[in-house]
C-alpha positions in Angstrom: -45.6 20.0 -106.3 -48.8 18.2 -104.3 -46.4 15.3 -104.0 -43.4 17.7 -102.7 -46.1 19.1 -100.2 -47.3 16.2 -98.7 -43.8 14.1 -98.6 -42.4 17.5 -96.6 -45.9 17.0 -94.5 -45.3 13.5 -93.6 -41.9 13.7 -92.8 -42.4 16.8 -90.3 -45.5 15.0 -88.8 -43.3 11.8 -88.3 -40.3 13.5 -86.8 -42.3 16.5 -84.6 -42.8 15.7 -81.1 -45.5 18.2 -81.0 -48.7 16.6 -82.1 -50.7 18.5 -85.0 -54.3 18.5 -85.6 -55.0 16.4 -88.6 -58.1 16.7 -90.8 -59.7 14.1 -92.4 -58.4 15.3 -95.7 -55.2 15.4 -94.4 -55.7 12.1 -93.0 -56.3 10.8 -96.0 -53.7 12.0 -98.0 -51.5 10.6 -95.6 -52.6 7.0 -95.8 -52.7 7.1 -99.7 -48.6 8.0 -99.5 -48.0 5.5 -96.6 -50.3 2.8 -96.6 -48.5 -0.4 -97.5 -51.1 -1.8 -99.1 -51.5 0.6 -101.4 -47.3 0.7 -102.3 -48.0 -3.2 -103.0 -50.8 -2.3 -105.5 -48.4 0.2 -107.1 -45.8 -2.4 -107.6 -48.2 -4.9 -108.9 -49.1 -1.9 -111.7 -45.1 -1.8 -112.6 -45.1 -5.7 -112.9 -48.1 -5.5 -115.5 -46.3 -3.0 -117.1 -43.0 -4.7 -117.4 -44.9 -7.9 -118.5 -46.2 -6.2 -121.3 -43.1 -4.6 -122.8 -42.2 -8.4 -122.4 -45.0 -9.1 -124.7 -44.0 -6.4 -127.1 -40.6 -8.1 -127.8 -42.3 -10.7 -130.0 -42.7 -8.2 -132.5 -39.1 -7.8 -133.1 -36.7 -10.2 -134.3 -34.4 -12.6 -132.4 -30.8 -12.2 -132.8 -28.5 -14.7 -131.1 -24.4 -14.7 -131.2 -23.1 -18.2 -130.2 -19.4 -19.2 -129.9 -18.4 -22.9 -129.6 -15.5 -24.5 -129.1 -14.2 -28.3 -129.3 -11.3 -30.4 -128.9 -11.4 -34.2 -130.0 -9.5 -37.0 -128.6 -7.7 -37.4 -132.4 -8.3 -35.8 -135.6 -11.3 -37.8 -137.3 -10.4 -39.7 -140.1 -12.6 -40.1 -143.6 -12.3 -44.2 -144.5 -13.2 -45.3 -147.7 -12.9 -49.3 -149.0 -13.7 -50.6 -152.4 -12.5 -49.9 -156.1 -12.3 -47.1 -158.7 -14.4 -48.1 -162.0 -11.8 -46.6 -164.7 -13.2 -45.4 -168.0 -12.8 -47.7 -171.1 -9.9 -45.6 -172.7 -8.1 -45.3 -169.4 -8.6 -49.2 -169.1 -7.3 -50.2 -172.4 -4.0 -48.0 -171.4 -3.7 -49.8 -168.1 -4.9 -53.4 -168.8 -7.3 -53.3 -166.0 -10.9 -52.1 -165.2 -10.1 -51.2 -161.8 -7.9 -49.8 -159.2 -8.2 -50.2 -155.4 -9.7 -47.5 -153.6 -8.5 -48.4 -149.8 -8.2 -44.6 -148.3 -7.5 -43.2 -145.0 -7.8 -39.3 -145.2 -8.1 -36.5 -142.2 -11.3 -35.1 -142.2 -10.8 -32.2 -140.0 -8.2 -31.1 -136.8 -8.8 -32.0 -133.3 -9.7 -28.4 -132.5 -12.6 -26.5 -134.0 -14.1 -23.0 -132.6 -17.4 -21.7 -134.2 -18.7 -18.5 -134.0 -22.2 -17.8 -135.4 -24.9 -15.4 -135.5 -28.8 -16.8 -136.0 -31.7 -14.7 -136.9 -35.4 -15.6 -136.3 -38.3 -13.5 -137.2 -41.8 -14.6 -137.0 -43.5 -13.1 -140.5 -47.3 -14.6 -139.8 -48.8 -16.3 -136.7 -52.4 -16.0 -137.5 -52.8 -13.4 -135.1 -51.2 -15.1 -132.0 -48.8 -12.2 -131.3 -51.0 -9.4 -131.4 -53.2 -11.4 -129.4 -51.2 -12.1 -126.6 -49.5 -8.6 -127.0 -53.0 -7.0 -126.3 -53.8 -9.3 -123.0 -50.6 -8.1 -121.5 -51.9 -4.4 -122.3 -55.2 -5.4 -120.7 -53.7 -7.0 -117.7 -51.9 -3.5 -117.1 -55.4 -2.0 -117.2 -56.3 -4.5 -114.7 -53.4 -3.5 -112.5 -54.4 0.1 -113.0 -57.8 -0.5 -111.7 -56.5 -2.7 -108.8 -54.6 0.0 -107.8 -57.1 2.7 -107.9 -59.4 0.1 -106.2 -57.2 -0.1 -103.4 -56.6 3.6 -103.1 -60.5 4.0 -102.5 -60.2 1.0 -100.3 -57.4 3.1 -98.1 -60.0 6.4 -98.3 -62.7 4.4 -96.9 -60.5 2.6 -94.2 -59.3 6.2 -93.4 -62.7 7.4 -93.2 -64.2 4.9 -91.4 -61.9 5.1 -88.7 -61.6 8.7 -88.5 -65.3 9.0 -88.2 -65.5 5.9 -85.2 -62.4 7.7 -83.5 -64.8 11.2 -83.4 -67.7 9.1 -82.3 -66.1 7.4 -79.4 -64.0 10.1 -78.4 -67.6 12.6 -78.4 -68.9 9.6 -76.4 -66.0 9.4 -74.1 -66.7 12.9 -73.5 -70.5 12.6 -73.0 -70.1 9.9 -70.5 -67.5 11.9 -68.8 -69.6 14.7 -68.1 -72.1 12.7 -67.1 -69.9 10.7 -64.5 -68.7 14.5 -63.2 -72.5 15.6 -62.9 -73.8 12.3 -61.1 -70.7 12.9 -58.7 -72.0 16.1 -57.9 -75.8 14.4 -57.6 -74.0 12.0 -55.6 -72.4 14.6 -53.2 -75.9 16.8 -52.8 -78.0 13.6 -52.0 -75.4 12.6 -49.4 -75.7 16.0 -47.6 -79.6 15.5 -48.3 -79.4 12.2 -46.5 -76.9 12.7 -43.8 -78.5 15.8 -42.7 -81.8 14.3 -41.5 -83.6 17.2 -42.7 -84.9 16.1 -46.0 -88.3 13.6 -46.2 -88.0 13.2 -49.5 -84.1 11.6 -50.1 -83.8 8.3 -48.1 -80.6 5.9 -47.7 -81.9 3.7 -50.6 -81.9 6.9 -53.1 -78.0 7.3 -51.9 -76.9 3.6 -52.5 -78.7 3.9 -56.0 -77.0 7.4 -57.1 -73.8 5.4 -55.7 -74.7 2.5 -58.3 -75.0 5.0 -61.2 -71.9 6.6 -60.8 -69.8 3.5 -60.4 -71.6 2.2 -63.7 -70.8 5.5 -65.4 -67.5 5.2 -64.5 -66.9 1.6 -65.7 -68.5 2.9 -68.9 -65.9 5.8 -69.2 -63.1 3.3 -68.7 -64.4 1.5 -71.9 -65.0 4.4 -73.8 -61.4 5.5 -73.5 -60.3 1.8 -74.3 -62.5 1.9 -77.5 -61.2 5.4 -78.3 -57.4 4.6 -78.2 -58.4 1.2 -80.3 -59.9 3.1 -83.1 -57.0 5.7 -82.8 -54.3 2.7 -83.4 -56.7 1.4 -86.2 -56.6 4.9 -87.9 -52.9 5.5 -87.5 -52.1 1.9 -88.9 -54.7 3.1 -91.7 -52.3 6.2 -92.4 -49.2 4.1 -92.7 -47.2 5.9 -89.5 -45.4 4.1 -87.3 -47.4 1.9 -84.7 -46.0 4.1 -81.7 -47.2 7.3 -83.6 -49.8 9.5 -82.1 -52.2 11.8 -83.6 -54.7 14.9 -82.8 -57.9 14.6 -84.6 -59.3 18.0 -85.7 -62.9 17.3 -87.3 -66.0 20.3 -88.5 -68.4 19.1 -90.8 -71.6 20.8 -91.9 -73.9 17.8 -92.4 -76.3 18.4 -95.6 -79.0 15.8 -97.4 -78.0 13.9 -99.9 -79.1 15.8 -103.1 -78.8 13.1 -105.9 -81.2 10.2 -107.2 -80.7 6.6 -106.6 -81.0 6.4 -110.7 -78.1 9.0 -110.9 -76.0 7.0 -108.6 -76.8 3.8 -110.3 -75.5 5.3 -113.5 -72.6 6.6 -112.2 -71.4 3.2 -110.8 -71.8 1.4 -113.7 -69.2 3.8 -115.5 -67.0 4.3 -112.5 -67.2 1.3 -110.1 -63.5 -0.5 -110.2 -65.3 -3.9 -109.9 -67.3 -3.6 -112.9 -64.3 -2.5 -114.9 -62.3 -5.1 -114.2 -65.3 -7.2 -115.3 -65.3 -5.3 -118.6 -61.5 -5.7 -118.9 -61.9 -9.4 -118.4 -64.2 -9.8 -121.5 -62.0 -7.9 -123.5 -59.2 -10.5 -122.3 -61.4 -13.7 -123.0 -61.9 -12.3 -126.7 -58.3 -11.6 -127.2 -57.8 -15.2 -125.6 -60.4 -16.5 -128.3 -58.5 -14.6 -131.2 -55.5 -16.5 -129.8 -56.7 -20.2 -129.9 -58.2 -19.6 -133.4 -54.7 -18.6 -134.4 -54.1 -22.7 -134.2 -56.2 -23.1 -137.1 -54.1 -20.6 -139.3 -50.2 -21.8 -140.4 -47.0 -19.9 -139.1 -44.4 -18.6 -141.0 -41.0 -17.5 -139.8 -37.8 -16.2 -141.6 -34.4 -17.4 -140.6 -30.8 -16.9 -141.5 -27.2 -17.4 -140.3 -23.8 -16.1 -140.6 -20.9 -18.3 -139.1 -17.1 -18.3 -139.5 -15.4 -21.4 -138.3 -11.3 -22.1 -137.3 -10.1 -25.7 -137.5 -6.5 -26.4 -136.4 -6.7 -28.6 -140.1 -6.2 -26.6 -143.3 -8.0 -29.0 -145.4 -10.6 -31.7 -145.4 -14.1 -30.9 -144.6 -13.4 -27.5 -142.9 -11.1 -26.3 -145.9 -10.5 -22.6 -146.6 -13.9 -22.6 -149.1 -15.8 -23.9 -145.8 -14.6 -21.3 -143.0 -17.1 -18.7 -143.8 -20.9 -19.5 -144.6 -24.0 -17.6 -144.3 -27.8 -19.2 -145.3 -31.1 -17.7 -145.4 -34.5 -19.6 -145.0 -37.9 -19.7 -143.7 -39.9 -22.3 -141.9 -43.7 -22.7 -142.8 -46.2 -24.7 -140.2 -49.8 -25.7 -141.4 -51.7 -27.5 -139.1 -53.8 -30.0 -140.3 -55.3 -32.3 -137.8 -55.0 -31.9 -134.1 -57.8 -34.4 -132.6 -60.0 -31.2 -132.4 -58.0 -29.8 -129.5 -57.9 -26.1 -131.1 -61.9 -26.3 -131.6 -62.4 -27.5 -128.0 -60.1 -24.4 -126.8 -61.8 -22.0 -128.6 -65.3 -23.3 -127.4 -63.9 -23.1 -123.6 -62.8 -19.5 -124.1 -66.0 -18.7 -125.7 -68.0 -20.3 -122.9 -65.6 -18.5 -120.3 -66.9 -15.1 -122.2 -70.6 -16.0 -121.5 -70.0 -16.6 -117.8 -68.2 -13.5 -117.4 -71.1 -11.5 -119.1 -73.3 -13.3 -116.8 -71.2 -12.5 -113.4 -71.1 -9.0 -114.8 -74.5 -8.5 -114.8 -74.9 -10.1 -111.6 -72.4 -8.0 -110.3 -74.1 -4.6 -111.6 -77.7 -5.6 -109.7 -75.8 -6.2 -106.5 -74.0 -2.8 -107.0 -77.1 -1.1 -107.5 -79.0 -2.8 -104.6 -76.2 -1.8 -102.1 -76.3 1.8 -103.2 -80.0 1.4 -102.7 -79.7 0.1 -99.4 -77.0 2.8 -98.2 -79.1 5.6 -100.0 -81.8 4.6 -97.9 -79.6 4.8 -94.8 -78.7 7.8 -95.3 -81.7 9.5 -96.2 -83.3 7.8 -92.9 -80.3 8.8 -91.0 -80.4 12.3 -91.8 -84.2 12.8 -90.9 -83.2 11.3 -87.5 -80.5 13.3 -87.4 -82.7 16.6 -87.7 -85.1 15.2 -84.8 -82.4 14.3 -82.5 -81.1 17.8 -83.1 -84.0 19.2 -81.4 -84.2 16.4 -79.0 -80.6 17.0 -77.7 -81.6 20.7 -76.9 -84.7 19.7 -74.9 -83.2 17.1 -73.0 -80.2 19.6 -71.9 -83.1 22.0 -70.6 -85.0 18.9 -68.7 -81.5 18.0 -67.3 -80.8 21.8 -66.0 -84.2 22.1 -64.5 -84.2 18.9 -62.5 -80.5 19.4 -61.3 -82.2 22.8 -60.1 -85.1 21.7 -58.7 -83.1 18.5 -56.8 -81.2 21.4 -55.0 -84.0 22.8 -53.5 -85.8 19.1 -53.3 -88.7 19.6 -56.0 -88.0 16.5 -57.7 -87.1 13.2 -56.4 -83.8 11.6 -57.0 -84.6 9.1 -59.8 -86.1 11.7 -61.5 -83.0 13.6 -61.4 -81.1 10.4 -62.3 -83.3 9.7 -65.3 -82.7 13.2 -66.6 -79.0 12.6 -66.6 -79.7 9.3 -68.7 -82.0 10.7 -71.1 -79.7 13.6 -72.0 -76.7 11.3 -72.5 -78.7 8.6 -74.2 -80.1 11.3 -76.9 -76.4 12.6 -77.5 -75.3 9.2 -77.7 -78.3 8.3 -80.3 -77.3 11.6 -82.1 -73.8 11.1 -82.6 -74.6 7.3 -83.7 -76.4 8.3 -86.3 -74.2 11.2 -87.3 -71.6 8.5 -87.4 -73.8 6.0 -89.5 -74.7 8.7 -91.7 -71.2 9.8 -92.8 -70.3 6.1 -92.8 -73.2 5.3 -95.6 -72.2 8.5 -97.6 -68.3 7.1 -97.5 -69.9 3.7 -98.7 -71.7 5.2 -101.4 -68.5 6.8 -102.8 -66.5 3.7 -102.7 -69.5 1.7 -104.5 -69.5 4.5 -107.3 -65.8 4.7 -107.6 -65.2 8.1 -106.8 -66.1 10.8 -104.4 -69.7 12.2 -105.1 -70.1 16.0 -104.0 
């Protein structure tokens, strides 16, 4: 039901001319459905499943039907030269000990058609087949794990671009508001300067304000371009056509992280996709060791054949009694000496197993360190957010007070301009810490391998 809803929503979004507001959760769901990298990872899982089914075929006998037809330039001749030795009683009767044996006989005809059904079944392979099947099964787990990891990458990228767009969009609004207020201050300064009634406002003040207005206007243009770039990245991450447009809807209540580092690391050790892949790789190397050890053991296979042959010559080798044949048998192979090849292959796989153990431990330490860093960033960021939230209110009051005071020439021009700068800086710094805090939480979710509520 959820899949059907997402499909309908995606299609209606793509073909609707009116922009719909997209929340973060909706953006993630659309990205999981449409992102091309995610689709590739799903195909890789289907491929691994097909390879596993192919490996299972080794458990079944192979049965092949064969039909062979031949025509020779002439009928083969069985030729015999020499003498037949006669028994004593016949020799006495005929008065000779032997008779000539110069014979040319047709062996079989020119045209032959043979149909046969062959069966082969491995009875014992020393555990080689079971080890290969288990490896294919584990490769299926790796493909599934890779698909989940790609889904997490898509979720993280979507969050990153979504938060990036929210940040640049809010910065753009702040810069635009600052530009409009500075234009008002510029007009006010111009009136003071041109009226010649003001003793505080000079021409240098007016020029300084004009430079500030121009700089802010440039910043507005840059932020607008950055906002469009981040939106394009978000659209691409969602798997939408390049010429699509979206409208972002974002509301969030920031809460401090309420989990300990030890708990996060514990969850990562059980859920992180990279660690899971290393665990699967360890199991694969164990199966590879079993596969190589099978080289020390004998193999046994059962064989059988049923055939029917037609030949254009009624007699000879392919006479009536020889046309329909069957046989059963077995083949056994016992390895005696291979120059220590199998022993060295086993040693090689055991060393690979030890290497993966060490790499897994290194990976776990690296992930724990990354989680620690991101958690510290989140905790520090949240403290800064609380502080800057208060500073925003004070900066706004300071700016409003300075503008009112400037209108009656109670403050200097540089003081009112500085008040504009301070408010814009505090708001921008607040938004930056909010963005970094949310991205840090998203990174923790990615390192854990699932979203932590």
